[in-house]
C-alpha positions in Angstrom: -92.8 -8.0 -107.1 -89.7 -9.7 -105.6 -91.5 -9.8 -102.2 -94.3 -11.8 -103.9 -91.8 -14.1 -105.6 -90.2 -14.7 -102.2 -93.4 -15.4 -100.4 -94.6 -17.8 -103.1 -91.1 -19.3 -103.7 -91.9 -22.8 -102.4 -95.0 -23.0 -104.6 -93.0 -21.8 -107.7 -90.3 -24.3 -107.1 -92.7 -27.1 -106.5 -94.4 -26.3 -109.8 -91.0 -26.3 -111.5 -90.3 -29.7 -110.2 -93.6 -31.1 -111.4 -93.0 -29.6 -114.8 -89.4 -30.9 -115.2 -90.0 -34.3 -113.7 -93.3 -34.9 -115.4 -91.9 -37.6 -117.7 -89.8 -39.2 -115.0 -92.7 -40.6 -113.0 -90.9 -42.4 -110.2 -88.9 -39.2 -109.4 -92.1 -37.1 -109.7 -94.0 -39.3 -107.3 -91.2 -39.5 -104.8 -90.8 -35.7 -105.0 -94.5 -35.0 -104.4 -94.9 -37.6 -101.6 -91.8 -36.2 -99.7 -92.9 -32.6 -100.3 -95.7 -33.3 -97.9 -93.4 -35.4 -95.6 -91.0 -32.5 -95.6 -93.7 -30.2 -94.3 -94.6 -32.7 -91.5 -90.9 -32.9 -90.5 -90.8 -29.2 -90.3 -93.9 -29.0 -88.1 -92.5 -31.8 -85.9 -89.2 -30.0 -85.4 -91.1 -26.7 -84.6 -93.1 -28.6 -82.0 -90.1 -29.9 -80.2 -87.8 -26.9 -80.5 -90.4 -24.2 -79.9 -88.2 -21.3 -80.8 -90.3 -18.2 -81.4 -90.3 -16.1 -84.5 -88.6 -12.7 -84.4 -90.4 -9.7 -82.8 -91.7 -6.8 -84.8 -92.7 -8.7 -87.9 -93.7 -6.6 -90.9 -97.2 -7.5 -92.3 -97.2 -9.1 -95.8 -100.0 -11.2 -97.3 -100.5 -13.2 -94.1 -101.4 -12.6 -90.5 -98.5 -11.9 -88.3 -100.1 -13.5 -85.3 -99.6 -17.2 -86.2 -101.5 -19.8 -84.1 -100.6 -23.3 -83.1 -97.3 -24.7 -84.2 -96.9 -21.9 -86.8 -96.1 -19.3 -84.1 -92.6 -21.0 -83.9 -89.9 -20.1 -86.4 -87.3 -22.9 -86.0 -86.7 -24.1 -88.7 -88.1 -21.9 -91.5 -90.6 -23.9 -93.5 -90.1 -21.7 -96.6 -86.3 -22.3 -96.5 -86.7 -26.0 -95.9 -89.2 -26.3 -98.8 -87.2 -24.3 -101.4 -84.0 -26.1 -100.7 -85.7 -29.5 -100.7 -87.1 -28.7 -104.1 -83.9 -27.2 -105.4 -81.7 -30.1 -104.3 -84.1 -32.7 -105.6 -84.5 -31.0 -109.0 -80.8 -30.5 -109.5 -79.9 -34.0 -108.6 -82.5 -35.5 -110.9 -81.7 -33.3 -113.9 -78.1 -32.2 -113.3 -79.0 -29.0 -115.1 -76.9 -26.0 -114.2 -79.5 -23.8 -115.9 -82.3 -25.1 -113.6 -79.9 -24.8 -110.6 -79.2 -21.1 -111.3 -82.9 -20.4 -111.7 -83.8 -22.3 -108.5 -81.1 -20.6 -106.5 -82.4 -17.3 -107.6 -85.8 -18.2 -106.1 -84.0 -19.5 -103.0 -82.2 -16.2 -102.5 -85.3 -14.1 -103.0 -87.3 -16.3 -100.6 -84.7 -16.2 -97.9 -84.3 -12.4 -98.3 -88.1 -11.9 -98.1 -88.4 -14.1 -95.0 -85.6 -12.2 -93.3 -86.5 -8.6 -94.2 -90.1 -9.1 -93.1 -88.8 -10.6 -89.9 -90.5 -13.9 -90.2 -87.3 -15.7 -89.3 -83.8 -15.1 -88.0 -80.8 -16.0 -90.0 -80.3 -19.0 -87.8 -83.8 -20.3 -88.5 -83.3 -19.7 -92.2 -80.0 -21.5 -92.3 -81.2 -24.5 -90.3 -84.3 -24.8 -92.5 -82.1 -24.6 -95.6 -79.8 -27.3 -94.4 -82.6 -29.6 -93.4 -84.2 -29.1 -96.8 -80.9 -30.0 -98.6 -80.5 -33.1 -96.5 -84.0 -34.3 -97.1 -83.8 -33.5 -100.9 -80.5 -35.5 -101.1 -81.8 -38.4 -99.1 -85.1 -38.7 -101.1 -83.1 -38.5 -104.4 -80.7 -41.3 -103.2 -83.5 -43.6 -102.0 -85.5 -43.0 -105.2 -82.4 -43.7 -107.4 -81.7 -46.9 -105.4 -85.4 -48.0 -105.8 -85.2 -47.4 -109.6 -81.9 -49.3 -109.9 -83.2 -52.4 -107.9 -86.5 -52.4 -109.6 -84.8 -52.6 -113.0 -82.8 -55.7 -112.1 
């Protein structure tokens, strides 16, 4: 069960963001737009870095033999997505309760990606840091946009 939660962690956290930001439309729109931008950034970094995934991956719900850009593991897209979602949700709500729940999903996702050998600790760490930076930047730009729009 935890393996499934980890595998689907980015989707679960994206749905949490949509639910909790539903009545804060500007933040919701920014979150959704940059959720896709975040994925393109991840693919762009993978294209330039071209660091392979670990050897001897354990099969789980998806093919091990990735094709195209997905054969590379640096940075982890799962880690980048969950930390983008967690950072943005916390900064928009300032809810410790939601932060704890989100960090639980982050931990399970990171663990799942590591034990199934989809990523190294370095790939997971770098993906997490990039996700945090993007989440913070998107929140700040959205907040500035809202403040200038209201003047």
